N, C-alpha and C positions, 0 to 999 in steps of 0.2 A: 331483535337479533333473530337470525335465521340459521338453522342447522341444515347442512347438506350432507347426505349420506349416499355414497356411491356403492354400486354393486355390479357384478357381471364380469369382472376381470378373470383372467385365468391363463392357462397354457393352450396354445392353438398352433397347428401346423401352418407353414407358409401356404397362402392361398385360401386359408380358412376365414371364418367369420366369428365375430363376437358382437354382442349388444351390451353396452354399458347403460346403466340407469343411475339417475341422480334424483333422489327423493328429497324434497324440501319440506321444512316443518310448517310452512304456511304457503299461502297463495304465491305463485310465481308471476302473476300478472304484473305486479308492480316492480319486479326485479328485472331491469333491462340494462344491457343484455345479459343473458345467461350463456354459459359456454363451457368448453372443455380445453384444458391445457394438458400438456404432457412433459415429463422430464425423464430423460434417459440418464444412466450413470455417467458422470463426468461431463454432462452437457447442461446447458442452460434450459430453463423452462421455456416452452414455446406454445403459442396459442394454436389450437387445432381448428376449432369451429365456434361460432356464436349463433345465437338466435334471439331475436327481439320482436316485440309486438309490432305489427300483427302477424308475425311469423316469418319475417325476413331473416335470411341466413347468410353467413359468410364462412369461407373455408380457406385454410392455408393451402398453398399450391401443392404441397406434398401429399395432400389427402383428397384433392378434388377428383370426383368421379369414383372414389372408393368408399368414402365415409359420408354418412348422412346424419345431421342433427335434427331432432324433432322434439316436440313437447306435448304433454297431455295436461292441459290446464286443470281439468277436473281431478286429476291425481297428483297435482303439484310435482310433476316429474318431467325431467328432461332426459332424452335418450341420445346415445351415439351409436349408430349402427356402423360397424366396421367390416367391410368386405375386402377380399383380395389382400389380406394382411401379408406384410413383408417382415422379415427379421428386423429391419430398421424401425419398425413400429413399436418394438419392445420398449416399454417405459412405464412409469407410474402415471396414470391418468387422473387428473383432478377436475372435479366440477367446480365452477365458480359462478358467482352471481354479482351483478352490478359492476361489470367489467368496464374499466376506464383506462385506456392506455395499457400499461403493463401491470396494473393493480386491480384488485377486486374487493368489493365490500365483504364478500362471504366466500369461504373455501370449504370444500369437503376434505376428508382425510386421505383420499387417494385410493386407487385400486390398481393392482399390478396387472399388466398385460405382457405376456411373454410369447413371442412368435418364434418357434423353433421346431426343427424336425428331430 
């Protein structure tokens, strides 16, 4: 079993930036892919970005050019750098591991991101 713990959420103004972190309880090398989902109130959960060995990334169209997913294998941590944030990015962001279609083997507890002036 793997525990995923997110951090880094908060309140930010439109146009601002945040970096989310997802710390895993063991090595992430064997967990492919890892990624981030988000869920806004009243909406379905949606996939934001993924990363898989040896570092290949994918992004949803609505975050391309603004968000960057990365990982630090030595720290067992996956990051989501979010720039040029918009109010519509407001959601609970979840870290996930072992993503396959719309399901994942492991989930974090979520971290709230609110973009508002």
